[in-house]
N, CA, C, O and CB atoms as a CASP TS submission, in Angstrom:
PFRMAT TS
TARGET T0000
AUTHOR 0000-0000-0000
METHOD Language model
MODEL 1
PARENT N/A
ATOM      1  N   MET     1       6.506  -7.675  38.580  1.00  0.00           N
ATOM      2  CA  MET     1       7.398  -6.438  37.681  1.00  0.00           C
ATOM      3  C   MET     1       6.560  -5.862  38.123  1.00  0.00           C
ATOM      4  O   MET     1       5.401  -5.991  38.518  1.00  0.00           O
ATOM      5  CB  MET     1       7.737  -6.255  36.027  1.00  0.00           C
ATOM      6  N   ASN     2       8.042  -4.509  37.896  1.00  0.00           N
ATOM      7  CA  ASN     2       8.138  -2.908  38.039  1.00  0.00           C
ATOM      8  C   ASN     2       7.658  -2.269  36.907  1.00  0.00           C
ATOM      9  O   ASN     2       7.158  -2.733  35.883  1.00  0.00           O
ATOM     10  CB  ASN     2       9.562  -2.367  38.249  1.00  0.00           C
ATOM     11  N   ILE     3       7.894  -1.104  37.259  1.00  0.00           N
ATOM     12  CA  ILE     3       7.056  -0.135  36.744  1.00  0.00           C
ATOM     13  C   ILE     3       7.705  -0.224  35.086  1.00  0.00           C
ATOM     14  O   ILE     3       7.091  -0.515  34.059  1.00  0.00           O
ATOM     15  CB  ILE     3       7.191   1.469  37.670  1.00  0.00           C
ATOM     16  N   GLY     4       8.969   0.090  35.233  1.00  0.00           N
ATOM     17  CA  GLY     4      10.622   0.033  33.975  1.00  0.00           C
ATOM     18  C   GLY     4      10.297  -1.118  33.575  1.00  0.00           C
ATOM     19  O   GLY     4       9.966  -0.831  32.425  1.00  0.00           O
ATOM     20  N   GLU     5      10.156  -2.121  33.656  1.00  0.00           N
ATOM     21  CA  GLU     5       9.693  -3.299  32.504  1.00  0.00           C
ATOM     22  C   GLU     5       8.731  -3.853  31.931  1.00  0.00           C
ATOM     23  O   GLU     5       8.749  -4.548  30.915  1.00  0.00           O
ATOM     24  CB  GLU     5       9.927  -4.160  32.671  1.00  0.00           C
ATOM     25  N   GLN     6       7.601  -3.457  32.783  1.00  0.00           N
ATOM     26  CA  GLN     6       5.917  -3.202  31.922  1.00  0.00           C
ATOM     27  C   GLN     6       6.271  -1.949  30.387  1.00  0.00           C
ATOM     28  O   GLN     6       5.850  -1.991  29.231  1.00  0.00           O
ATOM     29  CB  GLN     6       4.367  -2.051  33.546  1.00  0.00           C
ATOM     30  N   ALA     7       7.165  -0.991  31.055  1.00  0.00           N
ATOM     31  CA  ALA     7       7.298   0.466  30.276  1.00  0.00           C
ATOM     32  C   ALA     7       8.262  -0.182  29.018  1.00  0.00           C
ATOM     33  O   ALA     7       8.443   0.381  27.938  1.00  0.00           O
ATOM     34  CB  ALA     7       8.213   1.985  31.382  1.00  0.00           C
ATOM     35  N   ILE     8       8.753  -1.315  29.365  1.00  0.00           N
ATOM     36  CA  ILE     8       9.906  -2.229  28.126  1.00  0.00           C
ATOM     37  C   ILE     8       8.837  -2.627  26.943  1.00  0.00           C
ATOM     38  O   ILE     8       8.324  -2.565  25.825  1.00  0.00           O
ATOM     39  CB  ILE     8      10.796  -4.100  28.899  1.00  0.00           C
ATOM     40  N   LEU     9       9.036  -3.182  28.532  1.00  0.00           N
ATOM     41  CA  LEU     9       7.722  -4.807  27.095  1.00  0.00           C
ATOM     42  C   LEU     9       6.664  -3.870  27.014  1.00  0.00           C
ATOM     43  O   LEU     9       6.035  -3.929  25.957  1.00  0.00           O
ATOM     44  CB  LEU     9       6.687  -7.061  28.042  1.00  0.00           C
ATOM     45  N   SER    10       6.553  -3.618  27.258  1.00  0.00           N
ATOM     46  CA  SER    10       5.081  -2.583  26.124  1.00  0.00           C
ATOM     47  C   SER    10       5.204  -1.236  24.944  1.00  0.00           C
ATOM     48  O   SER    10       4.434  -0.600  24.225  1.00  0.00           O
ATOM     49  CB  SER    10       3.999  -1.631  27.349  1.00  0.00           C
ATOM     50  N   TRP    11       7.093  -1.275  25.348  1.00  0.00           N
ATOM     51  CA  TRP    11       6.943  -0.242  24.848  1.00  0.00           C
ATOM     52  C   TRP    11       7.447  -1.342  23.607  1.00  0.00           C
ATOM     53  O   TRP    11       6.600  -1.323  22.715  1.00  0.00           O
ATOM     54  CB  TRP    11       7.653   1.196  25.442  1.00  0.00           C
ATOM     55  N   MET    12       8.646  -2.351  23.274  1.00  0.00           N
ATOM     56  CA  MET    12       9.264  -4.043  23.038  1.00  0.00           C
ATOM     57  C   MET    12       7.478  -4.437  21.856  1.00  0.00           C
ATOM     58  O   MET    12       7.532  -5.281  20.961  1.00  0.00           O
ATOM     59  CB  MET    12       9.470  -5.463  25.446  1.00  0.00           C
ATOM     60  N   TRP    13       6.400  -3.795  22.098  1.00  0.00           N
ATOM     61  CA  TRP    13       5.020  -4.747  21.764  1.00  0.00           C
ATOM     62  C   TRP    13       4.741  -3.881  20.807  1.00  0.00           C
ATOM     63  O   TRP    13       4.734  -4.239  19.629  1.00  0.00           O
ATOM     64  CB  TRP    13       3.687  -5.040  22.944  1.00  0.00           C
ATOM     65  N   LYS    14       4.492  -2.711  21.153  1.00  0.00           N
ATOM     66  CA  LYS    14       4.709  -1.822  20.019  1.00  0.00           C
ATOM     67  C   LYS    14       5.026  -1.518  19.189  1.00  0.00           C
ATOM     68  O   LYS    14       4.359  -1.541  18.154  1.00  0.00           O
ATOM     69  CB  LYS    14       4.889  -1.377  19.949  1.00  0.00           C
ATOM     70  N   ASN    15       6.136  -1.120  19.287  1.00  0.00           N
ATOM     71  CA  ASN    15       7.249  -1.387  18.609  1.00  0.00           C
ATOM     72  C   ASN    15       7.463  -3.083  17.313  1.00  0.00           C
ATOM     73  O   ASN    15       8.122  -3.143  16.275  1.00  0.00           O
ATOM     74  CB  ASN    15       8.235  -1.378  19.991  1.00  0.00           C
ATOM     75  N   ARG    16       6.482  -4.346  18.086  1.00  0.00           N
ATOM     76  CA  ARG    16       6.441  -5.008  17.164  1.00  0.00           C
ATOM     77  C   ARG    16       5.370  -5.004  16.004  1.00  0.00           C
ATOM     78  O   ARG    16       5.315  -5.509  14.883  1.00  0.00           O
ATOM     79  CB  ARG    16       6.546  -5.935  17.681  1.00  0.00           C
ATOM     80  N   VAL    17       4.857  -4.509  16.480  1.00  0.00           N
ATOM     81  CA  VAL    17       3.573  -3.801  15.948  1.00  0.00           C
ATOM     82  C   VAL    17       3.453  -2.721  14.940  1.00  0.00           C
ATOM     83  O   VAL    17       2.687  -2.424  14.024  1.00  0.00           O
ATOM     84  CB  VAL    17       2.989  -3.266  16.949  1.00  0.00           C
ATOM     85  N   VAL    18       4.507  -2.268  15.478  1.00  0.00           N
ATOM     86  CA  VAL    18       5.000  -0.898  13.825  1.00  0.00           C
ATOM     87  C   VAL    18       5.950  -1.547  12.761  1.00  0.00           C
ATOM     88  O   VAL    18       6.149  -1.014  11.670  1.00  0.00           O
ATOM     89  CB  VAL    18       6.242   0.841  14.407  1.00  0.00           C
ATOM     90  N   GLN    19       6.619  -2.924  13.206  1.00  0.00           N
ATOM     91  CA  GLN    19       8.215  -3.339  12.291  1.00  0.00           C
ATOM     92  C   GLN    19       6.630  -3.973  10.988  1.00  0.00           C
ATOM     93  O   GLN    19       6.494  -3.736   9.788  1.00  0.00           O
ATOM     94  CB  GLN    19      10.000  -5.289  13.450  1.00  0.00           C
ATOM     95  N   ILE    20       5.860  -4.671  11.807  1.00  0.00           N
ATOM     96  CA  ILE    20       5.060  -5.443  10.768  1.00  0.00           C
ATOM     97  C   ILE    20       4.246  -3.900  10.254  1.00  0.00           C
ATOM     98  O   ILE    20       4.968  -3.432   9.374  1.00  0.00           O
ATOM     99  CB  ILE    20       3.879  -6.969  11.541  1.00  0.00           C
ATOM    100  N   CYS    21       3.074  -3.003  10.477  1.00  0.00           N
ATOM    101  CA  CYS    21       2.885  -2.193  10.056  1.00  0.00           C
ATOM    102  C   CYS    21       3.529  -1.731   8.515  1.00  0.00           C
ATOM    103  O   CYS    21       3.092  -1.748   7.364  1.00  0.00           O
ATOM    104  CB  CYS    21       3.043  -1.656  11.004  1.00  0.00           C
ATOM    105  N   ILE    22       4.805  -1.316   9.162  1.00  0.00           N
ATOM    106  CA  ILE    22       6.232  -1.012   7.919  1.00  0.00           C
ATOM    107  C   ILE    22       6.634  -2.411   6.486  1.00  0.00           C
ATOM    108  O   ILE    22       6.957  -2.428   5.299  1.00  0.00           O
ATOM    109  CB  ILE    22       8.094  -0.984   9.223  1.00  0.00           C
ATOM    110  N   ARG    23       6.381  -3.249   7.441  1.00  0.00           N
ATOM    111  CA  ARG    23       5.637  -4.594   6.228  1.00  0.00           C
ATOM    112  C   ARG    23       5.253  -4.332   5.571  1.00  0.00           C
ATOM    113  O   ARG    23       5.726  -4.074   4.464  1.00  0.00           O
ATOM    114  CB  ARG    23       4.723  -5.486   6.310  1.00  0.00           C
ATOM    115  N   ILE    24       3.211  -4.212   6.272  1.00  0.00           N
ATOM    116  CA  ILE    24       2.799  -4.915   5.334  1.00  0.00           C
ATOM    117  C   ILE    24       2.797  -3.664   4.362  1.00  0.00           C
ATOM    118  O   ILE    24       2.755  -3.901   3.155  1.00  0.00           O
ATOM    119  CB  ILE    24       1.484  -5.760   5.627  1.00  0.00           C
ATOM    120  N   TRP    25       2.834  -2.499   4.746  1.00  0.00           N
ATOM    121  CA  TRP    25       2.570  -0.621   3.893  1.00  0.00           C
ATOM    122  C   TRP    25       3.591  -1.083   2.572  1.00  0.00           C
ATOM    123  O   TRP    25       3.408  -1.308   1.376  1.00  0.00           O
ATOM    124  CB  TRP    25       3.542   1.408   5.169  1.00  0.00           C
ATOM    125  N   SER    26       4.735  -1.086   3.477  1.00  0.00           N
ATOM    126  CA  SER    26       6.305  -2.088   2.187  1.00  0.00           C
ATOM    127  C   SER    26       5.757  -2.730   1.308  1.00  0.00           C
ATOM    128  O   SER    26       5.689  -2.264   0.170  1.00  0.00           O
ATOM    129  CB  SER    26       7.462  -3.527   2.838  1.00  0.00           C
ATOM    130  N   ASN    27       5.311  -3.776   1.576  1.00  0.00           N
ATOM    131  CA  ASN    27       4.690  -4.598   0.432  1.00  0.00           C
ATOM    132  C   ASN    27       3.926  -4.392  -0.365  1.00  0.00           C
ATOM    133  O   ASN    27       3.845  -5.018  -1.421  1.00  0.00           O
ATOM    134  CB  ASN    27       4.230  -5.397   0.653  1.00  0.00           C
ATOM    135  N   ARG    28       3.028  -3.235   0.069  1.00  0.00           N
ATOM    136  CA  ARG    28       1.640  -2.753  -0.881  1.00  0.00           C
ATOM    137  C   ARG    28       1.753  -2.684  -1.443  1.00  0.00           C
ATOM    138  O   ARG    28       1.555  -3.367  -2.447  1.00  0.00           O
ATOM    139  CB  ARG    28       0.910  -1.999  -1.029  1.00  0.00           C
ATOM    140  N   CYS    29       2.489  -1.110  -1.110  1.00  0.00           N
ATOM    141  CA  CYS    29       3.394  -0.043  -2.090  1.00  0.00           C
ATOM    142  C   CYS    29       4.260  -0.925  -3.338  1.00  0.00           C
ATOM    143  O   CYS    29       3.919  -0.784  -4.513  1.00  0.00           O
ATOM    144  CB  CYS    29       4.719   0.876  -0.967  1.00  0.00           C
ATOM    145  N   PHE    30       5.229  -1.698  -3.011  1.00  0.00           N
ATOM    146  CA  PHE    30       6.029  -2.338  -4.022  1.00  0.00           C
ATOM    147  C   PHE    30       5.342  -3.193  -5.314  1.00  0.00           C
ATOM    148  O   PHE    30       5.621  -3.663  -6.417  1.00  0.00           O
ATOM    149  CB  PHE    30       6.878  -3.246  -3.243  1.00  0.00           C
ATOM    150  N   TYR    31       4.248  -3.044  -4.357  1.00  0.00           N
ATOM    151  CA  TYR    31       3.354  -3.935  -5.991  1.00  0.00           C
ATOM    152  C   TYR    31       3.023  -3.050  -6.370  1.00  0.00           C
ATOM    153  O   TYR    31       3.080  -3.151  -7.596  1.00  0.00           O
ATOM    154  CB  TYR    31       1.985  -5.038  -6.082  1.00  0.00           C
ATOM    155  N   LYS    32       2.435  -1.524  -5.917  1.00  0.00           N
ATOM    156  CA  LYS    32       2.049  -0.714  -6.986  1.00  0.00           C
ATOM    157  C   LYS    32       2.974  -0.046  -7.871  1.00  0.00           C
ATOM    158  O   LYS    32       2.908   0.281  -9.056  1.00  0.00           O
ATOM    159  CB  LYS    32       1.330   0.159  -6.529  1.00  0.00           C
ATOM    160  N   LEU    33       4.002   0.088  -6.821  1.00  0.00           N
ATOM    161  CA  LEU    33       5.422   1.040  -7.616  1.00  0.00           C
ATOM    162  C   LEU    33       5.901   0.621  -7.816  1.00  0.00           C
ATOM    163  O   LEU    33       5.800   0.262  -8.989  1.00  0.00           O
ATOM    164  CB  LEU    33       6.274   1.863  -7.348  1.00  0.00           C
ATOM    165  N   LYS    34       6.922   0.139  -7.120  1.00  0.00           N
ATOM    166  CA  LYS    34       8.148  -0.715  -7.440  1.00  0.00           C
ATOM    167  C   LYS    34       9.308  -0.196  -7.410  1.00  0.00           C
ATOM    168  O   LYS    34      10.310  -0.376  -8.103  1.00  0.00           O
ATOM    169  CB  LYS    34       8.135  -1.244  -8.587  1.00  0.00           C
ATOM    170  N   ASP    35       9.062   0.534  -6.456  1.00  0.00           N
ATOM    171  CA  ASP    35      10.186   1.063  -5.835  1.00  0.00           C
ATOM    172  C   ASP    35      10.602   0.831  -3.805  1.00  0.00           C
ATOM    173  O   ASP    35       9.867   1.511  -3.088  1.00  0.00           O
ATOM    174  CB  ASP    35       9.889   2.668  -6.300  1.00  0.00           C
ATOM    175  N   LYS    36      11.213   0.330  -3.378  1.00  0.00           N
ATOM    176  CA  LYS    36      11.143  -0.447  -2.631  1.00  0.00           C
ATOM    177  C   LYS    36      11.901   1.028  -1.330  1.00  0.00           C
ATOM    178  O   LYS    36      11.694   1.131  -0.121  1.00  0.00           O
ATOM    179  CB  LYS    36      11.924  -2.068  -3.194  1.00  0.00           C
ATOM    180  N   LEU    37      12.592   1.749  -2.071  1.00  0.00           N
ATOM    181  CA  LEU    37      13.085   3.305  -1.190  1.00  0.00           C
ATOM    182  C   LEU    37      12.339   3.425  -0.588  1.00  0.00           C
ATOM    183  O   LEU    37      12.159   2.892   0.507  1.00  0.00           O
ATOM    184  CB  LEU    37      13.285   4.679  -1.726  1.00  0.00           C
ATOM    185  N   LYS    38      11.373   4.534  -1.419  1.00  0.00           N
ATOM    186  CA  LYS    38      10.352   5.030  -1.419  1.00  0.00           C
ATOM    187  C   LYS    38       9.584   4.395  -0.907  1.00  0.00           C
ATOM    188  O   LYS    38       8.694   5.042  -0.355  1.00  0.00           O
ATOM    189  CB  LYS    38      10.040   5.350  -2.297  1.00  0.00           C
ATOM    190  N   CYS    39       9.502   2.983  -0.811  1.00  0.00           N
ATOM    191  CA  CYS    39       7.693   2.538   0.079  1.00  0.00           C
ATOM    192  C   CYS    39       8.303   2.621   0.771  1.00  0.00           C
ATOM    193  O   CYS    39       8.136   3.765   1.195  1.00  0.00           O
ATOM    194  CB  CYS    39       6.559   1.194   0.140  1.00  0.00           C
ATOM    195  N   ARG    40       8.952   2.218   1.249  1.00  0.00           N
ATOM    196  CA  ARG    40      10.224   2.303   2.562  1.00  0.00           C
ATOM    197  C   ARG    40       9.443   3.450   3.444  1.00  0.00           C
ATOM    198  O   ARG    40       8.616   3.383   4.353  1.00  0.00           O
ATOM    199  CB  ARG    40      12.202   2.983   1.942  1.00  0.00           C
ATOM    200  N   LEU    41      10.215   4.747   2.622  1.00  0.00           N
ATOM    201  CA  LEU    41       9.880   6.482   3.389  1.00  0.00           C
ATOM    202  C   LEU    41       8.325   6.650   3.907  1.00  0.00           C
ATOM    203  O   LEU    41       8.009   7.297   4.905  1.00  0.00           O
ATOM    204  CB  LEU    41      10.082   7.971   2.005  1.00  0.00           C
ATOM    205  N   MET    42       7.160   5.751   2.804  1.00  0.00           N
ATOM    206  CA  MET    42       6.724   6.388   2.779  1.00  0.00           C
ATOM    207  C   MET    42       5.946   5.586   4.086  1.00  0.00           C
ATOM    208  O   MET    42       5.236   6.342   4.748  1.00  0.00           O
ATOM    209  CB  MET    42       6.422   6.839   1.566  1.00  0.00           C
ATOM    210  N   ALA    43       5.986   4.150   4.547  1.00  0.00           N
ATOM    211  CA  ALA    43       5.216   4.096   5.451  1.00  0.00           C
ATOM    212  C   ALA    43       6.204   4.078   6.152  1.00  0.00           C
ATOM    213  O   ALA    43       6.457   2.892   5.939  1.00  0.00           O
ATOM    214  CB  ALA    43       4.256   3.241   5.546  1.00  0.00           C
ATOM    215  N   HIS    44       7.342   4.530   7.117  1.00  0.00           N
ATOM    216  CA  HIS    44       7.433   5.219   7.903  1.00  0.00           C
ATOM    217  C   HIS    44       6.297   6.201   8.510  1.00  0.00           C
ATOM    218  O   HIS    44       5.587   6.175   9.516  1.00  0.00           O
ATOM    219  CB  HIS    44       8.305   5.631   7.514  1.00  0.00           C
ATOM    220  N   LYS    45       6.525   7.366   7.052  1.00  0.00           N
ATOM    221  CA  LYS    45       5.693   8.637   7.449  1.00  0.00           C
ATOM    222  C   LYS    45       3.566   7.748   8.115  1.00  0.00           C
ATOM    223  O   LYS    45       2.919   7.925   9.147  1.00  0.00           O
ATOM    224  CB  LYS    45       5.671  10.010   5.308  1.00  0.00           C
ATOM    225  N   ASN    46       3.350   7.101   7.153  1.00  0.00           N
ATOM    226  CA  ASN    46       2.092   6.793   7.300  1.00  0.00           C
ATOM    227  C   ASN    46       1.952   5.901   8.897  1.00  0.00           C
ATOM    228  O   ASN    46       0.826   5.942   9.394  1.00  0.00           O
ATOM    229  CB  ASN    46       1.663   5.941   5.890  1.00  0.00           C
ATOM    230  N   VAL    47       3.216   4.994   9.810  1.00  0.00           N
ATOM    231  CA  VAL    47       2.926   4.709  10.997  1.00  0.00           C
ATOM    232  C   VAL    47       2.947   6.161  11.733  1.00  0.00           C
ATOM    233  O   VAL    47       2.082   6.791  12.343  1.00  0.00           O
ATOM    234  CB  VAL    47       3.876   3.624  11.515  1.00  0.00           C
ATOM    235  N   GLN    48       4.203   6.399  11.438  1.00  0.00           N
ATOM    236  CA  GLN    48       4.344   7.939  12.552  1.00  0.00           C
ATOM    237  C   GLN    48       3.150   8.344  12.498  1.00  0.00           C
ATOM    238  O   GLN    48       2.646   8.659  13.576  1.00  0.00           O
ATOM    239  CB  GLN    48       5.382   9.367  12.109  1.00  0.00           C
ATOM    240  N   ALA    49       2.350   8.464  11.304  1.00  0.00           N
ATOM    241  CA  ALA    49       1.004   9.299  10.982  1.00  0.00           C
ATOM    242  C   ALA    49       0.252   8.828  12.975  1.00  0.00           C
ATOM    243  O   ALA    49       0.145   9.460  14.026  1.00  0.00           O
ATOM    244  CB  ALA    49      -0.235   8.324   8.986  1.00  0.00           C
ATOM    245  N   ILE    50      -0.139   7.142  12.427  1.00  0.00           N
ATOM    246  CA  ILE    50      -0.646   6.565  12.896  1.00  0.00           C
ATOM    247  C   ILE    50      -0.528   6.913  14.402  1.00  0.00           C
ATOM    248  O   ILE    50      -1.516   6.838  15.132  1.00  0.00           O
ATOM    249  CB  ILE    50      -0.397   5.570  12.412  1.00  0.00           C
ATOM    250  N   TYR    51       0.916   7.367  14.948  1.00  0.00           N
ATOM    251  CA  TYR    51       1.239   6.922  16.123  1.00  0.00           C
ATOM    252  C   TYR    51       1.566   9.020  17.253  1.00  0.00           C
ATOM    253  O   TYR    51       2.140   9.614  18.166  1.00  0.00           O
ATOM    254  CB  TYR    51       2.977   5.523  15.699  1.00  0.00           C
ATOM    255  N   LYS    52       0.914   9.075  16.468  1.00  0.00           N
ATOM    256  CA  LYS    52       0.482  10.769  16.313  1.00  0.00           C
ATOM    257  C   LYS    52      -0.718  10.874  16.479  1.00  0.00           C
ATOM    258  O   LYS    52      -1.124  11.604  17.383  1.00  0.00           O
ATOM    259  CB  LYS    52       0.712  11.523  14.977  1.00  0.00           C
ATOM    260  N   LEU    53      -1.785  10.041  15.497  1.00  0.00           N
ATOM    261  CA  LEU    53      -3.182  10.008  16.638  1.00  0.00           C
ATOM    262  C   LEU    53      -3.475   9.581  17.617  1.00  0.00           C
ATOM    263  O   LEU    53      -3.945  10.208  18.567  1.00  0.00           O
ATOM    264  CB  LEU    53      -4.083   9.617  16.415  1.00  0.00           C
ATOM    265  N   GLY    54      -3.046   7.415  17.499  1.00  0.00           N
ATOM    266  CA  GLY    54      -3.021   7.113  18.283  1.00  0.00           C
ATOM    267  C   GLY    54      -2.378   7.513  20.168  1.00  0.00           C
ATOM    268  O   GLY    54      -2.585   6.708  21.075  1.00  0.00           O
TER
END
């Protein structure tokens, strides 16, 4: 496996983690606010903030 393939695989894995995080955030938030769009935006912002820190 070359470096390019490893980079793509690691990006895909990270992206899957991002998708799961967004889904969890959205579900939790929706349970409280009952506003799907606002929750999705908040979830994206939270995940982006986590990535910038990490």
